[in-house]
C-alpha positions in Angstrom: -17.4 -15.8 -7.8 -19.8 -18.0 -5.9 -21.9 -16.6 -3.0 -20.5 -19.3 -0.8 -16.9 -18.1 -1.4 -17.9 -14.5 -0.7 -19.5 -15.5 2.6 -17.4 -18.3 3.9 -16.8 -18.3 7.6 -13.6 -17.0 9.2 -12.8 -18.9 12.4 -10.0 -18.3 14.9 -8.8 -21.9 14.7 -8.3 -21.4 10.9 -6.1 -18.3 11.3 -2.3 -18.5 11.1 -0.8 -17.3 14.4 1.5 -15.1 12.3 -0.4 -12.2 10.6 2.3 -11.9 7.9 1.6 -15.4 6.8 -2.1 -14.9 7.1 -1.9 -11.9 4.9 0.3 -13.8 2.3 -2.3 -16.6 2.1 -5.2 -14.1 1.6 -3.1 -12.1 -0.9 -2.4 -15.2 -2.9 -6.1 -16.0 -3.1 -6.9 -12.4 -4.1 -4.4 -12.8 -6.9 -6.6 -15.5 -8.4 -9.9 -13.5 -8.0 -9.2 -9.7 -8.1 -8.0 -7.7 -11.1 -5.5 -5.6 -9.1 -5.0 -7.3 -5.7 -2.1 -5.0 -4.9 -4.3 -1.9 -4.9 -4.5 -0.5 -1.4 -5.7 2.7 0.3 -3.1 4.6 2.3 -4.2 7.0 5.0 -1.9 9.6 6.4 -2.4 12.6 8.7 -0.9 16.0 9.4 0.6 16.6 12.9 -2.6 18.2 13.9 -4.6 15.2 12.9 -6.1 16.2 9.5 -6.4 13.0 7.5 -6.1 12.2 3.8 -6.3 8.9 1.9 -5.5 7.7 -1.6 -5.0 4.5 -3.6 -1.5 3.2 -4.3 0.0 -0.1 -5.3 1.7 -2.5 -2.9 5.2 -3.4 -4.2 6.7 -5.5 -1.5 5.4 -7.2 1.6 6.9 -9.4 4.3 8.0 -9.4 7.9 10.1 -6.3 7.3 7.0 -4.3 6.2 4.7 -3.2 3.4 6.3 -1.0 0.8 4.9 1.5 -1.8 6.7 4.1 -3.8 5.9 7.8 -4.4 7.2 11.3 -4.7 8.5 12.4 -1.3 7.3 15.9 -2.1 3.7 14.8 -2.7 1.1 15.4 0.0 1.4 11.9 1.4 5.2 12.2 1.4 5.1 15.4 3.3 2.6 14.1 5.8 4.6 11.0 6.4 7.7 13.1 6.9 5.9 15.1 9.6 3.9 12.3 11.1 5.5 8.9 10.3 2.5 6.6 10.8 0.1 5.2 8.2 -2.9 3.0 7.8 -3.5 0.6 4.9 -6.7 -0.9 3.6 -7.0 -3.8 1.1 -10.6 -4.5 -0.2 -11.1 -7.6 -2.2 -14.8 -7.6 -3.1 -15.0 -10.9 -5.0 -13.8 -12.7 -1.9 -15.8 -10.5 0.5 -12.6 -9.6 2.4 -10.8 -6.6 3.8 -7.4 -6.3 5.5 -6.5 -3.3 7.6 -2.9 -2.6 8.7 -1.5 0.2 10.9 2.0 1.1 12.0 5.0 3.5 11.8 6.6 4.3 8.5 10.2 4.7 7.3 11.8 5.4 4.0 13.3 2.7 1.9 17.0 2.9 1.2 18.4 4.5 -1.9 19.5 1.0 -3.0 16.0 -0.4 -2.6 14.5 2.4 -4.5 17.0 2.0 -7.4 16.3 -1.7 -7.6 12.6 -1.1 -7.9 12.9 1.8 -10.3 14.8 -0.4 -12.7 11.8 -2.7 -13.0 9.4 0.1 -14.1 8.5 0.7 -17.7 10.3 3.7 -19.2 7.1 5.6 -19.9 6.1 5.4 -16.2 9.6 6.6 -15.2 9.3 9.5 -17.6 5.9 10.5 -16.2 7.2 10.3 -12.6 10.1 12.6 -13.5 7.8 15.1 -15.3 5.2 15.3 -12.6 5.5 17.8 -9.7 3.2 15.5 -7.8 0.4 17.1 -5.8 1.4 20.6 -7.1 -0.9 22.7 -9.4 -0.2 22.7 -13.1 -1.6 24.9 -15.9 -3.0 22.0 -17.8 -2.3 18.5 -19.2 -0.4 20.0 -22.0 2.3 21.2 -19.5 2.8 17.7 -18.3 2.9 16.3 -21.9 5.5 18.9 -22.9 7.6 18.0 -19.9 7.5 14.3 -20.8 8.4 15.2 -24.5 11.3 17.3 -23.3 12.6 14.6 -21.0 12.2 11.9 -23.7 14.4 14.0 -26.0 16.9 14.9 -23.3 17.4 11.2 -22.2 16.9 9.6 -25.6 20.3 7.9 -25.5 20.8 7.4 -21.8 19.2 5.9 -18.8 16.7 8.0 -16.8 18.0 9.5 -13.5 16.5 8.6 -10.1 15.9 11.9 -8.3 16.2 12.2 -4.5 12.6 13.3 -4.2 11.3 9.9 -5.3 11.4 6.7 -3.4 9.6 4.2 -1.2 7.9 4.1 2.2 7.8 1.0 4.4 4.9 0.6 6.8 5.9 -1.7 9.7 2.7 -3.2 11.0 1.7 -2.9 14.7 -1.9 -3.9 14.0 -3.6 -6.2 11.5 -7.3 -6.7 11.1 -8.8 -9.5 8.9 -12.4 -9.0 7.9 -14.6 -11.6 6.2 -18.1 -10.7 4.8 -21.0 -12.8 6.2 -24.7 -12.6 5.6 -27.0 -10.2 7.5 -24.1 -8.0 8.5 -22.8 -10.5 11.0 -19.2 -10.3 9.6 -16.2 -12.1 11.0 -13.4 -9.7 12.3 -10.1 -10.6 13.9 -7.4 -8.3 15.1 -3.7 -9.1 15.7 -1.6 -7.0 18.1 2.0 -7.6 19.3 2.0 -9.6 22.6 5.3 -8.1 23.8 7.1 -11.4 23.6 7.8 -11.6 19.9 4.4 -13.0 19.0 0.9 -11.8 18.4 -2.4 -11.9 20.3 -5.6 -12.5 18.3 -9.1 -11.2 19.3 -12.4 -11.4 17.6 -14.1 -8.0 17.2 -17.8 -7.4 16.9 -18.9 -6.4 13.4 
């Protein structure tokens, strides 16, 4: 990736007035330059404000929100059940870009979850069923034995979709687009709802 591309300017007049379209444009460019452009950090917090963060994969995005899937009984699932707000971060180093998103969260419907699950490789579905996510286990062998048992149990049938597994949809109330520039003088623009169905855009100091 050329240095010029990594440090190209980001000007307000070049931004789409709709942050969802702006994200889609950047995401498409990241798809040409980054090995896993859909990788994003998801930050959650407990009701008393204790934060946690981890990497997940974006599965859907659009004006209805940004969707990822997980075990609802995992730490992030429990934190989102108690404090239904999240922050997302995409970092695309070859392009010198970051996108930050914040907003409330809701669960996807059972139908949406089922539709997504049917696209997953069988091995991934087996692992998800076998894993008591975020809970202690005696060792890797325990997980491997669970996968082997489930493989035998469902050898001739489709795998079930349990109620403790599904998606979360983050509904953005804030976007920030960040472009790397030389000497730390980066370009940053933030979008917030304007109260009339549109968005206001402001430049932030780096």
